[in-house]
LOROTOR-442173 format. One record per residue: residue in one letter; x, y, z of N, C-alpha, C, O in turn. Coordinates in steps of 0.02 Angstrom, whole numbers, padded with zeros to 5 digits, always signed. Example, Ala and Ser with C-alpha at 12.3 -4.5 7.8 and 13.67 -1.06 7.14 Angstrom:
BEGIN
A+00660-00284+00390+00615-00225+00390+00660-00165+00390+00712-00166+00423
S+00642-00112+00354+00684-00053+00357+00645+00002+00394+00670+00057+00402
//
This chain:
BEGIN
M-01349-01159+00051-01299-01209+00037-01307-01266+00087-01312-01255+00148
E-01308-01328+00061-01322-01386+00104-01272-01392+00161-01291-01407+00218
E-01206-01382+00146-01155-01391+00197-01164-01341+00254-01154-01357+00312
F-01183-01279+00237-01193-01228+00288-01253-01247+00332-01251-01238+00393
S-01306-01271+00301-01365-01292+00339-01349-01348+00387-01373-01350+00444
K-01306-01395+00364-01286-01451+00407-01245-01426+00466-01251-01453+00522
L-01204-01375+00455-01164-01347+00510-01209-01315+00562-01198-01322+00622
I-01261-01280+00540-01308-01248+00586-01345-01302+00626-01356-01294+00687
E-01365-01356+00592-01399-01411+00627-01353-01444+00678-01375-01461+00733
L-01290-01453+00660-01241-01482+00706-01233-01439+00768-01230-01464+00824
M-01231-01373+00758-01223-01327+00814-01283-01331+00861-01276-01330+00922
A-01342-01334+00831-01403-01339+00872-01403-01405+00913-01425-01406+00970
A-01378-01459+00882-01375-01523+00917-01326-01520+00975-01339-01548+01028
L-01270-01488+00964-01219-01482+01017-01246-01443+01077-01226-01456+01134
R-01291-01396+01064-01319-01354+01118-01384-01382+01147-01412-01354+01193
S-01408-01438+01119-01472-01466+01142-01464-01501+01209-01409-01509+01235
D-01520-01523+01236-01519-01558+01301-01475-01620+01299-01444-01638+01350
K-01472-01653+01242-01431-01713+01235-01363-01699+01204-01328-01744+01182
G-01345-01635+01202-01283-01615+01169-01221-01620+01213-01220-01658+01262
C-01171-01582+01195-01106-01583+01229-01107-01539+01291-01125-01480+01286
P-01089-01565+01349-01089-01524+01411-01048-01460+01404-01069-01407+01428
W-00990-01465+01372-00948-01405+01365-00982-01353+01321-00983-01294+01338
D-01009-01375+01265-01042-01328+01219-01103-01296+01251-01117-01237+01241
K-01139-01335+01291-01201-01309+01321-01189-01255+01373-01232-01212+01384
K-01131-01256+01405-01118-01208+01459-01085-01143+01435-01074-01097+01474
Q-01068-01140+01370-01033-01080+01345-01080-01020+01342-01140-01026+01330
T-01050-00961+01353-01087-00897+01348-01052-00854+01295-00996-00868+01274
I-01086-00801+01275-01058-00756+01225-00992-00726+01249-00945-00719+01211
S-00989-00709+01313-00929-00677+01340-00866-00720+01330-00812-00694+01320
A-00875-00786+01334-00818-00831+01327-00786-00825+01258-00727-00839+01249
F-00826-00803+01209-00801-00801+01140-00758-00740+01125-00728-00736+01072
K-00753-00694+01172-00708-00637+01161-00636-00662+01152-00600-00640+01108
T-00616-00708+01195-00549-00737+01190-00544-00787+01133-00495-00787+01096
F-00596-00829+01126-00595-00880+01073-00588-00847+01003-00549-00870+00962
L-00627-00794+00992-00626-00761+00927-00557-00730+00911-00532-00737+00855
L-00528-00698+00962-00462-00669+00951-00411-00722+00932-00371-00713+00886
E-00414-00778+00967-00367-00832+00953-00377-00858+00882-00328-00869+00846
E-00440-00867+00862-00453-00894+00795-00433-00844+00740-00405-00864+00689
V-00447-00781+00751-00429-00730+00701-00354-00728+00690-00330-00724+00634
Y-00316-00731+00745-00243-00729+00739-00216-00793+00708-00163-00792+00676
E-00250-00848+00717-00229-00910+00683-00241-00905+00608-00202-00931+00568
V-00296-00871+00588-00307-00859+00517-00251-00815+00489-00224-00829+00436
I-00233-00763+00526-00180-00717+00504-00114-00754+00498-00077-00743+00450
D-00099-00797+00546-00037-00836+00543-00035-00879+00479+00017-00882+00445
S-00090-00911+00463-00091-00955+00404-00085-00914+00340-00055-00937+00291
I-00113-00853+00340-00106-00809+00282-00033-00787+00274-00006-00786+00219
D-00001-00769+00330+00070-00749+00328+00114-00805+00301+00164-00792+00267
Q+00095-00867+00316+00134-00925+00293+00115-00947+00223+00144-00994+00196
S+00065-00913+00192+00040-00932+00126+00021-01006+00124+00029-01040+00073
N-00005-01030+00180-00025-01101+00186-00100-01106+00174-00140-01096+00220
H-00120-01121+00113-00191-01119+00096-00230-01176+00128-00290-01169+00140
T-00197-01231+00142-00231-01285+00179-00249-01261+00249-00304-01274+00274
A-00201-01227+00281-00213-01200+00348-00264-01143+00346-00306-01138+00391
I-00262-01102+00294-00311-01047+00288-00381-01076+00286-00426-01052+00320
K-00390-01129+00245-00456-01161+00239-00479-01186+00308-00536-01175+00327
E-00435-01220+00343-00452-01248+00408-00468-01193+00459-00518-01198+00496
E-00427-01141+00461-00437-01088+00510-00499-01046+00495-00533-01024+00542
L-00514-01037+00432-00577-01002+00414-00637-01044+00437-00687-01016+00459
G-00631-01110+00432-00684-01154+00456-00693-01147+00531-00750-01144+00556
D-00638-01144+00568-00642-01136+00641-00675-01069+00658-00716-01066+00704
L-00656-01017+00622-00685-00951+00635-00760-00951+00619-00800-00923+00657
L-00778-00982+00564-00849-00986+00546-00889-01024+00599-00945-01005+00615
F-00859-01077+00625-00893-01116+00677-00907-01072+00738-00961-01077+00768
H-00860-01030+00757-00871-00986+00814-00926-00936+00800-00965-00919+00845
I-00930-00911+00739-00983-00864+00721-01051-00898+00726-01099-00870+00753
V-01056-00959+00699-01118-00997+00702-01136-01013+00775-01194-01012+00794
F-01085-01027+00816-01095-01042+00887-01126-00981+00922-01176-00989+00958
I-01099-00923+00912-01125-00862+00944-01196-00849+00921-01239-00832+00962
A-01209-00857+00856-01276-00846+00830-01326-00895+00860-01384-00877+00873
Q-01305-00957+00872-01349-01006+00903-01368-00986+00974-01426-00992+00994
I-01319-00961+01012-01334-00938+01081-01384-00881+01078-01430-00878+01118
C-01374-00835+01032-01419-00777+01026-01489-00799+01004-01538-00769+01025
K-01492-00851+00963-01558-00877+00942-01594-00906+01003-01653-00895+01013
E-01557-00944+01044-01587-00974+01104-01611-00921+01153-01660-00931+01189
D-01577-00864+01154-01596-00809+01199-01650-00764+01169-01672-00716+01201
G-01671-00779+01107-01725-00742+01076-01706-00678+01042-01748-00634+01032
F-01642-00670+01024-01620-00607+00994-01619-00611+00917-01651-00569+00884
F-01584-00658+00888-01580-00666+00816-01550-00734+00801-01524-00767+00846
D-01552-00754+00737-01519-00817+00718-01469-00803+00662-01463-00746+00640
I-01435-00855+00639-01382-00847+00589-01410-00822+00522-01376-00787+00485
T-01474-00840+00507-01504-00816+00445-01509-00740+00444-01497-00708+00393
E-01528-00712+00501-01532-00639+00506-01464-00606+00501-01457-00552+00474
V-01412-00640+00527-01344-00615+00521-01324-00611+00448-01298-00560+00425
V-01335-00666+00411-01318-00668+00340-01358-00617+00300-01332-00582+00257
K-01423-00614+00314-01466-00566+00279-01445-00494+00292-01445-00453+00247
G-01426-00481+00355-01406-00413+00373-01343-00391+00337-01340-00335+00311
V-01292-00434+00335-01230-00415+00304-01238-00412+00227-01207-00371+00194
Y-01281-00456+00200-01295-00453+00128-01325-00385+00109-01302-00352+00063
N-01377-00366+00145-01411-00302+00131-01364-00243+00139-01366-00196+00099
K-01322-00245+00191-01276-00190+00203-01225-00184+00147-01213-00129+00121
M-01196-00240+00127-01145-00238+00074-01175-00219+00006-01144-00184-00034
Y-01236-00243-00006-01271-00225-00068-01282-00149-00070-01270-00117-00121
H-01306-00122-00015-01321-00051-00011-01257-00009-00017-01259+00046-00045
R-01201-00035+00010-01139+00005+00010-01099-00001-00055-01044+00026-00060
H-01126-00036-00104-01092-00041-00169-01138-00017-00226-01152-00054-00273
P-01161+00046-00221-01205+00072-00274-01170+00078-00341-01203+00081-00393
H-01103+00079-00341-01066+00082-00404-01066+00015-00440-01049+00010-00498
V-01087-00038-00403-01092-00105-00433-01165-00124-00444-01183-00149-00498
F-01207-00113-00393-01276-00135-00396-01326-00079-00408-01386-00091-00415
G-01302-00017-00409-01346+00040-00419-01327+00081-00480-01297+00055-00528
D-01344+00145-00478-01332+00188-00536-01276+00239-00525-01269+00286-00563
M-01237+00229-00471-01182+00276-00458-01125+00264-00508-01110+00207-00524
A-01095+00317-00532-01040+00312-00580-00981+00275-00550-00966+00284-00491
H-00947+00233-00589-00891+00194-00565-00831+00237-00545-00788+00214-00507
D-00828+00298-00571-00770+00340-00555-00781+00384-00493-00739+00426-00477
T-00837+00374-00458-00848+00410-00396-00801+00383-00342-00794+00323-00334
P-00766+00428-00304-00720+00405-00251-00758+00362-00200-00795+00388-00158
I-00749+00297-00204-00789+00251-00163-00775+00258-00089-00819+00246-00047
E-00712+00279-00070-00696+00286+00001-00740+00339+00033-00766+00328+00089
L-00750+00395-00001-00791+00448+00027-00865+00428+00027-00901+00443+00074
K-00886+00394-00025-00956+00372-00029-00971+00321+00025-01025+00322+00055
W-00923+00276+00039-00931+00225+00091-00945+00258+00158-00991+00237+00194
E-00905+00309+00176-00914+00343+00240-00981+00379+00242-01014+00381+00294
E-01002+00408+00186-01066+00442+00183-01124+00393+00194-01172+00408+00229
L-01118+00334+00164-01170+00283+00172-01174+00259+00244-01229+00251+00271
K-01116+00248+00276-01115+00226+00346-01145+00280+00391-01180+00264+00439
R-01131+00343+00376-01157+00398+00416-01233+00400+00412-01267+00414+00461
N-01260+00385+00353-01332+00385+00344-01366+00325+00377-01424+00328+00397
E-01328+00270+00383-01355+00209+00412-01359+00211+00488-01404+00183+00518
K-01311+00245+00519-01303+00241+00592-01312+00310+00625-01280+00358+00605
D-01355+00313+00675-01363+00375+00713-01300+00387+00754-01274+00342+00786
G-01277+00449+00754-01218+00467+00794-01153+00439+00766-01104+00433+00803
Y-01153+00422+00701-01092+00393+00673-01036+00445+00672-01046+00503+00655
S-00976+00424+00691-00917+00467+00690-00862+00431+00652-00854+00370+00657
L-00825+00469+00613-00772+00440+00571-00721+00402+00612-00698+00349+00591
L-00704+00427+00671-00652+00397+00712-00677+00367+00778-00648+00318+00802
Q-00729+00394+00806-00752+00372+00872-00776+00299+00872-00773+00266+00924
N-00799+00274+00815-00826+00206+00813-00773+00153+00801-00790+00094+00795
I-00710+00172+00797-00656+00122+00788-00645+00088+00855-00633+00121+00906
S-00648+00023+00856-00645-00015+00919-00580-00002+00957-00526-00004+00928
Q-00587+00010+01022-00529+00018+01064-00499-00049+01084-00446-00051+01117
M-00531-00104+01065-00505-00171+01079-00452-00192+01028-00418-00242+01038
L-00446-00155+00973-00395-00171+00923-00325-00163+00952-00315-00122+00997
P-00276-00201+00927-00207-00187+00946-00191-00114+00931-00212-00087+00880
A-00154-00082+00976-00144-00009+00971-00113+00012+00905-00132+00063+00877
L-00065-00028+00880-00032-00011+00817-00082-00013+00759-00082+00031+00716
L-00123-00065+00757-00172-00072+00704-00225-00017+00709-00247+00010+00658
R-00246-00001+00770-00297+00051+00780-00270+00118+00755-00307+00157+00724
A-00207+00133+00770-00177+00195+00746-00176+00198+00670-00188+00250+00640
Y-00161+00141+00639-00160+00137+00566-00229+00152+00536-00235+00190+00488
I-00281+00122+00565-00349+00132+00540-00370+00204+00551-00402+00235+00508
I-00353+00232+00610-00370+00302+00625-00340+00349+00573-00375+00392+00546
T-00276+00341+00559-00243+00386+00511-00268+00376+00440-00273+00424+00402
K-00285+00314+00422-00312+00302+00355-00379+00338+00346-00392+00368+00294
R-00421+00333+00397-00487+00365+00392-00481+00441+00390-00516+00474+00351
A-00437+00468+00431-00429+00541+00431-00402+00565+00363-00421+00617+00338
A-00356+00525+00334-00326+00543+00270-00378+00542+00214-00373+00581+00167
K-00428+00498+00220-00480+00493+00167-00517+00558+00157-00540+00573+00102
V-00524+00598+00211-00561+00661+00205-00513+00721+00199-00534+00778+00208
G-00449+00706+00185-00401+00760+00172-00360+00783+00230-00319+00829+00222
F-00369+00753+00290-00329+00774+00348-00265+00733+00348-00262+00680+00379
D-00215+00758+00313-00154+00719+00302-00097+00766+00283-00107+00823+00263
W-00035+00740+00289+00022+00777+00265+00022+00776+00188+00002+00726+00158
P+00043+00831+00157+00043+00832+00083+00090+00781+00052+00075+00753-00001
K+00147+00768+00085+00196+00721+00055+00234+00685+00109+00235+00705+00167
L+00267+00629+00090+00302+00586+00137+00358+00624+00173+00369+00612+00232
E+00392+00669+00138+00447+00706+00169+00424+00745+00231+00462+00754+00278
D+00361+00768+00229+00334+00805+00287+00328+00759+00348+00338+00780+00404
V+00311+00696+00336+00304+00649+00391+00374+00632+00419+00382+00624+00480
H+00424+00628+00375+00492+00616+00398+00515+00673+00443+00547+00662+00495
E+00499+00734+00424+00517+00792+00465+00483+00788+00533+00513+00803+00585
K+00419+00766+00533+00382+00759+00595+00414+00705+00639+00417+00713+00700
M+00438+00651+00609+00470+00597+00646+00533+00623+00682+00543+00609+00741
H+00574+00662+00646+00635+00690+00677+00617+00739+00733+00652+00744+00783
E+00563+00776+00723+00539+00822+00775+00519+00783+00837+00535+00803+00893
E+00484+00727+00827+00462+00686+00884+00522+00653+00919+00521+00646+00980
I+00574+00634+00882+00634+00605+00912+00668+00657+00957+00690+00641+01012
D+00672+00719+00933+00701+00773+00973+00661+00784+01037+00689+00795+01091
E+00595+00782+01031+00552+00792+01089+00559+00734+01139+00556+00744+01199
L+00569+00674+01113+00580+00617+01157+00645+00625+01195+00648+00610+01255
R+00697+00648+01162+00762+00659+01196+00755+00711+01252+00785+00703+01306
K+00717+00763+01239+00706+00813+01291+00667+00783+01350+00682+00797+01408
A+00619+00740+01333+00580+00708+01386+00625+00663+01428+00618+00661+01489
E+00670+00627+01396+00716+00583+01431+00762+00623+01477+00779+00601+01532
Q+00782+00681+01454+00825+00725+01495+00787+00751+01556+00817+00762+01609
S+00722+00760+01548+00682+00785+01604+00672+00732+01658+00662+00748+01717
G+00675+00668+01638+00663+00614+01685+00590+00604+01703+00574+00565+01749
N+00545+00638+01668+00473+00634+01682+00445+00574+01644+00440+00575+01583
G+00425+00521+01681+00402+00460+01650+00341+00469+01606+00336+00439+01552
E+00293+00510+01629+00232+00521+01590+00247+00559+01526+00218+00545+01473
F+00293+00606+01531+00315+00645+01473+00349+00599+01422+00336+00603+01362
I+00392+00554+01447+00426+00507+01403+00376+00461+01369+00381+00449+01308
K+00328+00436+01407+00276+00392+01380+00238+00426+01324+00225+00396+01272
E+00219+00489+01335+00182+00527+01285+00222+00535+01221+00195+00527+01166
E+00286+00552+01228+00327+00563+01169+00341+00499+01131+00347+00499+01070
I+00347+00443+01167+00355+00378+01132+00292+00363+01092+00296+00340+01035
G+00234+00377+01121+00171+00368+01084+00168+00411+01022+00147+00388+00969
D+00188+00474+01029+00188+00520+00971+00235+00495+00916+00218+00498+00857
L+00293+00470+00936+00341+00444+00887+00313+00383+00851+00318+00377+00790
L+00284+00337+00889+00255+00277+00859+00198+00295+00811+00192+00267+00757
F+00158+00344+00831+00102+00365+00789+00127+00394+00724+00097+00384+00671
T+00182+00431+00727+00211+00460+00666+00238+00406+00620+00230+00410+00560
I+00270+00356+00649+00297+00300+00609+00241+00261+00576+00248+00236+00520
V+00184+00256+00610+00125+00224+00580+00106+00261+00516+00088+00230+00466
N+00110+00328+00518+00093+00367+00460+00143+00357+00403+00124+00357+00344
I+00206+00348+00420+00256+00332+00368+00238+00266+00335+00242+00260+00273
A+00220+00216+00375+00199+00152+00347+00139+00160+00301+00136+00130+00247
R+00092+00201+00322+00031+00212+00282+00048+00244+00215+00018+00226+00164
F+00095+00291+00214+00114+00322+00151+00143+00271+00102+00140+00280+00041
H+00172+00218+00129+00199+00164+00087+00149+00108+00075+00165+00056+00046
N+00086+00118+00099+00034+00067+00094+00055+00002+00128+00040-00053+00104
I+00089+00009+00185+00112-00049+00224+00074-00049+00291+00073+00002+00326
D+00044-00105+00307+00012-00112+00372+00067-00119+00425+00105-00167+00423
P+00073-00071+00471+00127-00074+00520+00124-00136+00565+00175-00159+00590
E+00063-00162+00575+00055-00223+00615+00090-00281+00580+00124-00322+00612
D+00081-00285+00514+00115-00337+00474+00190-00328+00477+00228-00376+00486
A+00212-00266+00469+00284-00252+00468+00316-00270+00535+00370-00301+00536
L+00285-00251+00590+00313-00265+00656+00310-00340+00671+00356-00367+00702
R+00257-00374+00650+00252-00445+00660+00308-00482+00624+00338-00528+00651
A+00322-00460+00562+00376-00491+00523+00444-00479+00556+00485-00525+00559
T+00455-00419+00581+00518-00404+00615+00524-00443+00680+00579-00466+00697
S+00470-00449+00717+00471-00488+00779+00488-00561+00765+00527-00592+00801
N+00458-00588+00712+00473-00658+00694+00546-00666+00673+00578-00716+00689
K+00572-00616+00639+00642-00617+00618+00688-00615+00679+00738-00650+00681
F+00670-00574+00727+00710-00569+00788+00710-00636+00826+00762-00659+00849
V+00650-00667+00831+00645-00731+00866+00688-00784+00831+00722-00823+00864
H+00685-00785+00765+00725-00833+00726+00799-00824+00739+00835-00872+00751
R+00822-00762+00737+00894-00749+00747+00915-00763+00819+00969-00789+00831
F+00872-00745+00866+00890-00758+00936+00891-00832+00951+00932-00856+00991
S+00846-00870+00919+00846-00943+00928+00911-00973+00904+00936-01022+00932
Y+00939-00944+00851+01004-00968+00826+01059-00956+00879+01103-00998+00888
I+01055-00899+00912+01103-00884+00966+01095-00935+01022+01145-00962+01048
E+01032-00948+01042+01019-00997+01095+01048-01065+01080+01075-01099+01124
K+01043-01086+01016+01066-01153+00997+01141-01158+00993+01169-01213+00996
N+01175-01101+00988+01247-01103+00975+01290-01074+01031+01350-01066+01024
T+01259-01058+01088+01298-01034+01145+01258-01043+01209+01197-01055+01207
D+01292-01038+01264+01260-01042+01330+01242-00971+01351+01286-00931+01367
L+01178-00954+01351+01156-00886+01365+01176-00863+01435+01184-00803+01447
S+01183-00910+01481+01199-00891+01550+01270-00864+01557+01285-00830+01606
S+01313-00881+01509+01383-00859+01515+01408-00822+01453+01464-00795+01453
A+01368-00820+01400+01390-00788+01338+01398-00713+01346+01358-00681+01381
T+01449-00685+01316+01460-00613+01316+01419-00581+01260+01397-00615+01214
L+01410-00516+01265+01374-00480+01213+01412-00486+01146+01381-00490+01093
E+01478-00486+01150+01519-00493+01090+01504-00559+01055+01498-00561+00993
T+01499-00613+01093+01484-00679+01065+01415-00680+01034+01406-00705+00978
M+01367-00652+01069+01299-00651+01043+01293-00608+00980+01258-00627+00933
D+01328-00552+00978+01328-00509+00918+01358-00546+00859+01335-00540+00802
K+01411-00584+00872+01444-00622+00819+01396-00673+00789+01391-00680+00728
L+01361-00709+00833+01312-00759+00809+01254-00726+00773+01228-00752+00723
W+01233-00669+00799+01179-00631+00767+01198-00614+00695+01159-00625+00649
N+01257-00586+00686+01280-00568+00620+01290-00629+00575+01282-00626+00514
E+01307-00684+00607+01317-00747+00570+01251-00771+00539+01248-00787+00480
V+01199-00773+00580+01135-00797+00554+01105-00745+00506+01070-00763+00459
K+01118-00682+00518+01095-00630+00473+01125-00639+00404+01092-00632+00353
G+01191-00655+00403+01224-00668+00339+01196-00729+00304+01190-00731+00243
M+01180-00780+00344+01150-00842+00315+01083-00827+00283+01066-00855+00231
E+01044-00783+00315+00979-00764+00287+00986-00730+00220+00948-00743+00173
K+01036-00686+00215+01046-00649+00152+01067-00695+00096+01053-00682+00037
K+01100-00751+00114+01122-00800+00063+01067-00851+00048+01075-00894+00005
G+01011-00844+00084+00954-00888+00070+00954-00952+00107+00917-00998+00089
H+00995-00958+00161+00997-01020+00200+00943-01020+00252+00937-01069+00290
//
């Protein structure tokens, strides 16, 4: 595609001897932060259903990918063409139900894991999940993968029972006053709630992000309508319920 080729040429020019001083001094390590920022900006635009912003943020993310590939090309490792070729071949190979002779009714989730296992030496269903992921999202991915091979509760009610069990264990930990014990039980409770979200096909990261945004919106209403330095809890609760009621009425 002509536009993509022009982007690659632009990136090479920015990194050339006559290019941009800032672009020339960047290293791959710097992009760990840049990439996270860009990915979350894409997610924000998706949450807002803002397709103009989605287009722009995807462009920013693509630019960072091309930037990293350019650095790797200069260091003699690979270029963007190899990146595109590699992902094309991988995705083609992992969809034999579309491009091969595998029956369409074959459980693709199980086949996908089998294909990845054959592709990678030492592949593990769970060990290869990045520890850099947000903890809530990582827990969700871990439980989804384990469930794919049958390691799961038979029904949602069983997970609810487990949640109540974990709440009881947390209360016991709190009574003990043991900080490490409390920390462990909070983790167990959160992990169980992640499984409840999974049973409902809800990404817990999305759910918590929406709730956090809702909390910020309601608290901002309190800030605008009272002096936080002197407001009582009763006043703040009243304002909280006021804005909550406005939300339900669609204001």
